[in-house]
C-alpha positions as CSV (number, residue, x, y, z in Angstrom):
1,X,-41.7,85.2,146.0
2,X,-39.5,82.8,147.2
3,X,-35.8,82.4,148.4
4,X,-34.2,82.6,145.1
5,X,-35.3,85.4,143.0
6,X,-34.4,86.1,139.4
7,X,-35.7,89.1,137.6
8,X,-34.7,90.1,133.6
9,X,-34.7,94.1,133.5
10,X,-34.5,96.2,130.7
11,X,-34.2,100.0,130.9
12,X,-35.6,101.8,128.3
13,X,-34.4,105.6,128.5
14,X,-36.9,108.4,127.5
15,X,-37.8,107.5,124.0
16,X,-37.0,104.6,121.6
17,X,-34.0,105.8,119.4
18,X,-33.9,103.4,116.0
19,X,-30.9,101.5,115.8
20,X,-29.9,97.9,116.2
21,X,-29.8,96.2,119.3
22,X,-26.2,96.3,120.7
23,X,-24.7,94.0,123.2
24,X,-22.4,94.9,125.4
25,X,-19.8,94.1,128.5
26,X,-19.4,95.1,131.5
27,X,-15.9,94.9,131.5
28,X,-15.6,97.2,128.1
29,X,-18.9,99.4,129.2
30,X,-19.1,100.2,132.9
31,X,-16.8,101.3,135.6
32,X,-16.9,100.8,139.4
33,X,-17.6,104.6,140.9
34,X,-17.6,103.2,144.8
35,X,-16.9,99.8,146.4
36,X,-15.1,98.7,143.7
37,X,-14.0,95.6,146.0
38,X,-17.5,94.7,146.0
39,X,-17.4,94.5,142.4
40,X,-17.0,91.1,140.5
41,X,-17.0,90.8,136.7
42,X,-16.9,87.7,134.8
43,X,-13.1,87.1,132.7
44,X,-15.6,87.5,129.8
45,X,-17.7,90.5,131.0
46,X,-20.9,88.9,130.5
47,X,-21.9,88.7,134.3
48,X,-21.4,90.8,137.4
49,X,-22.0,90.4,140.8
50,X,-22.7,93.5,143.4
51,X,-22.1,93.0,147.1
52,X,-23.4,94.8,150.2
53,X,-21.4,93.6,153.3
54,X,-21.2,95.7,156.6
55,X,-18.3,97.6,155.3
56,X,-19.7,99.1,152.2
57,X,-21.8,98.4,149.4
58,X,-21.1,99.2,145.5
59,X,-22.4,100.7,142.1
60,X,-21.0,100.4,138.5
61,X,-21.7,103.2,136.2
62,X,-21.7,103.4,132.3
63,X,-18.7,104.9,130.8
64,X,-21.2,106.7,128.0
65,X,-23.9,109.0,128.7
66,X,-27.2,108.3,126.6
67,X,-29.6,110.2,125.6
68,X,-32.4,108.2,123.8
69,X,-32.7,104.5,123.8
70,X,-32.4,101.5,125.8
71,X,-30.0,99.8,128.0
72,X,-31.1,96.4,129.2
73,X,-29.7,93.8,131.4
74,X,-30.9,90.9,133.6
75,X,-30.8,91.0,137.5
76,X,-31.2,88.5,140.1
77,X,-31.8,90.1,143.6
78,X,-30.5,89.1,146.8
79,X,-32.1,85.4,148.0
80,X,-33.4,85.1,151.5
81,X,-33.5,87.6,154.4
82,X,-32.8,90.7,152.1
83,X,-34.4,93.3,154.9
84,X,-33.2,96.7,154.5
85,X,-31.5,96.0,151.2
86,X,-31.9,97.9,148.0
87,X,-30.7,96.7,144.6
88,X,-31.4,99.3,142.3
89,X,-31.0,100.0,138.5
90,X,-31.6,103.7,137.4
91,X,-30.6,106.4,134.8
92,X,-29.5,109.7,136.1
93,X,-27.6,113.0,134.6
94,X,-25.3,115.3,136.6
95,X,-26.0,117.8,139.1
96,X,-28.6,119.5,141.5
97,X,-31.1,120.2,138.7
98,X,-30.5,116.1,137.3
99,X,-33.0,114.3,135.6
100,X,-33.6,110.8,137.0
101,X,-35.4,107.8,136.4
102,X,-35.5,105.1,139.0
103,X,-36.2,101.0,139.6
104,X,-35.1,100.2,142.9
105,X,-35.8,96.7,144.5
106,X,-36.5,96.9,148.7
107,X,-35.6,94.0,150.3
108,X,-37.7,92.2,153.0
109,X,-37.7,89.3,155.4
110,X,-37.6,85.7,154.0
111,X,-40.6,84.9,152.4
112,X,-42.0,88.3,152.3
113,X,-42.0,89.8,149.0
114,X,-39.9,92.5,147.6
115,X,-41.4,95.9,146.8
116,X,-41.0,97.4,143.4
117,X,-40.0,101.1,144.1
118,X,-40.1,103.4,140.7
119,X,-39.8,107.3,141.1
120,X,-39.0,110.0,138.4
121,X,-36.5,113.2,139.3
122,X,-37.0,116.2,136.5
123,X,-34.9,119.3,137.0
124,X,-33.8,118.0,140.5
125,X,-37.5,117.6,141.4
126,X,-38.7,114.1,142.7
127,X,-41.0,112.9,145.5
128,X,-43.1,110.8,142.6
129,X,-42.6,107.2,144.0
130,X,-45.1,104.7,143.1
131,X,-44.7,101.2,144.8
132,X,-45.6,97.7,143.6
133,X,-45.7,94.0,144.8
134,X,-44.3,91.7,142.3
135,X,-46.9,89.2,140.6
136,X,-44.9,86.6,138.7
137,X,-42.6,84.2,141.4
138,X,-39.4,82.4,141.1
139,X,-38.4,79.9,143.5
140,X,-35.6,78.0,141.6
141,X,-32.4,79.6,140.4
142,X,-32.4,77.1,137.6
143,X,-35.6,79.0,136.3
144,X,-36.0,81.1,133.3
145,X,-36.2,84.7,134.9
146,X,-39.9,85.5,134.3
147,X,-39.9,89.2,135.1
148,X,-39.3,92.0,132.6
149,X,-39.5,95.7,133.1
150,X,-38.5,98.6,130.8
151,X,-38.5,102.1,131.2
152,X,-39.1,104.6,128.9
153,X,-40.9,107.1,131.3
154,X,-42.5,103.9,131.7
155,X,-42.4,101.0,133.4
156,X,-43.1,97.0,132.3
157,X,-42.7,94.4,134.2
158,X,-43.0,90.6,132.7
159,X,-44.3,92.6,129.8
160,X,-47.0,94.3,131.2
161,X,-46.8,98.0,131.9
162,X,-47.1,99.1,135.3
163,X,-46.6,102.8,135.3
164,X,-45.8,105.8,132.5
165,X,-45.0,109.2,133.6
166,X,-46.7,111.1,130.7
167,X,-44.8,114.4,129.6
168,X,-46.8,117.5,130.3
169,X,-44.1,120.2,129.5
170,X,-46.6,122.0,127.7
171,X,-48.4,122.8,131.1
172,X,-45.3,123.6,132.9
173,X,-44.6,120.6,134.3
174,X,-40.8,119.2,134.1
175,X,-40.2,116.2,132.1
176,X,-36.6,114.6,132.1
177,X,-36.1,114.8,128.3
178,X,-33.2,117.3,127.8
179,X,-30.2,115.8,129.8
180,X,-28.0,113.1,128.8
181,X,-28.1,110.3,131.5
182,X,-25.8,107.1,132.6
183,X,-27.2,104.1,133.6
184,X,-26.3,102.7,137.0
185,X,-26.5,99.7,138.9
186,X,-26.1,99.4,142.7
187,X,-26.6,97.7,146.0
188,X,-26.5,99.6,149.6
189,X,-27.7,99.7,152.8
190,X,-31.4,101.3,152.8
191,X,-32.2,99.8,156.6
192,X,-33.3,103.4,157.4
193,X,-36.2,103.4,155.2
194,X,-36.6,100.5,152.8
195,X,-38.1,98.1,154.9
196,X,-41.4,98.9,156.7
197,X,-40.9,102.3,156.8
198,X,-37.1,101.3,158.3
199,X,-38.5,99.4,161.4
200,X,-36.8,96.3,160.0
201,X,-33.1,96.5,159.8
202,X,-30.8,94.3,158.1
203,X,-29.7,91.6,159.7
204,X,-25.9,91.4,159.2
205,X,-25.7,87.8,160.3
206,X,-27.2,87.1,156.6
207,X,-24.3,88.9,155.0
208,X,-22.9,89.0,152.3
209,X,-25.8,90.4,149.9
210,X,-25.0,89.8,146.4
211,X,-26.9,91.0,143.4
212,X,-26.3,89.3,140.3
213,X,-26.5,91.1,136.6
214,X,-26.1,89.6,133.0
215,X,-26.6,90.3,129.3
216,X,-25.9,93.9,129.6
217,X,-27.2,95.4,126.0
218,X,-27.4,98.7,124.9
219,X,-29.5,100.4,122.3
220,X,-29.0,104.0,122.6
221,X,-27.7,107.2,121.1
222,X,-24.1,107.9,122.8
223,X,-24.2,111.7,123.9
224,X,-21.2,113.2,122.8
225,X,-22.3,117.2,122.8
226,X,-24.3,116.4,119.6
227,X,-28.1,116.1,119.3
228,X,-29.6,112.7,120.0
229,X,-32.9,112.8,117.8
230,X,-35.6,110.7,119.2
231,X,-37.8,108.4,116.5
232,X,-40.9,108.0,119.2
233,X,-41.6,111.1,121.0
234,X,-44.9,109.7,122.5
235,X,-44.9,108.5,126.4
236,X,-48.8,106.9,125.5
237,X,-49.6,103.4,126.2
238,X,-51.9,101.1,123.4
239,X,-55.2,100.8,124.3
240,X,-54.5,96.9,125.3
241,X,-51.8,97.9,127.2
242,X,-53.4,100.8,129.1
243,X,-56.0,97.9,130.2
244,X,-53.4,95.8,131.3
245,X,-51.8,98.2,133.3
246,X,-54.7,99.0,135.1
247,X,-55.7,95.7,136.1
248,X,-51.9,95.4,137.6
249,X,-52.3,98.7,139.2
250,X,-55.3,98.0,140.8
251,X,-54.2,94.7,142.3
252,X,-50.5,94.8,143.0
253,X,-49.9,98.9,143.2
254,X,-49.3,99.5,147.3
255,X,-48.2,103.3,147.2
256,X,-49.1,106.1,144.6
257,X,-48.0,109.5,145.5
258,X,-50.9,111.2,143.5
259,X,-53.1,109.7,146.3
260,X,-51.3,110.5,149.2
261,X,-52.8,114.2,150.1
262,X,-51.6,114.0,153.3
263,X,-48.0,114.1,152.1
264,X,-48.7,117.2,150.3
265,X,-50.7,119.3,152.7
266,X,-54.1,118.5,151.3
267,X,-53.0,118.8,147.6
268,X,-51.1,116.5,144.9
269,X,-48.5,117.4,142.1
270,X,-49.8,119.1,139.3
271,X,-49.4,116.4,137.0
272,X,-51.7,113.9,139.1
273,X,-54.6,116.0,137.8
274,X,-53.7,114.9,134.0
275,X,-54.2,111.7,132.3
276,X,-51.6,109.5,133.6
277,X,-51.7,106.6,130.6
């Protein structure tokens, strides 16, 4: 990807919830949780920038927690030399046995592509990483953002599915379906692992590193200790989507925990032996 990277990211948590799309506002619906001095919200609440400098990164959280539905926003990633930086958008519940669904964008040196890093935690158990190179470029800040990503224990980029984490709870495999989650956006110093396994560090001469967010949309069941009911419990894909995903994974996937037998002492987690999509 070129120096100016623009991404639309829509995050859909777990299952669809039958509710009309609701426009939201950063000023009214989110709050900084750390590095507040590096969070900037426009006067109308429609746009947000998160900055990483040599003092701190920052994060915003949605005020509400959600059980089923979608949280959508457009993201412009750090331009130029972003090595060592991590720009993230994810959902998570609280506690050591938390559920979490991750989208993280790992920076790289100028001219090299970002790495799209996905992960899932269920009841506190993670280690389910899959990584991809992006396949659509944007080299002009005035371009219409070409990438679209959704999460519903499904990840989509530019309308194309790249990953599914299917529900195999009946086989005793934990699945993130029972804990309400907030949505989080952050930028932080990940130089210990983000770029080439930590070999390439942040070049602070390129600071500050700024990620832009816009068009926050919430279409979800707000959790208030009452039961939210999903109207779309399946985590599978339509046949044409499975074909699309297979093509992308064959061409652009660069890491899959299910294939990393060395990491798991010759074995892989139990869900890896089940159909993936």
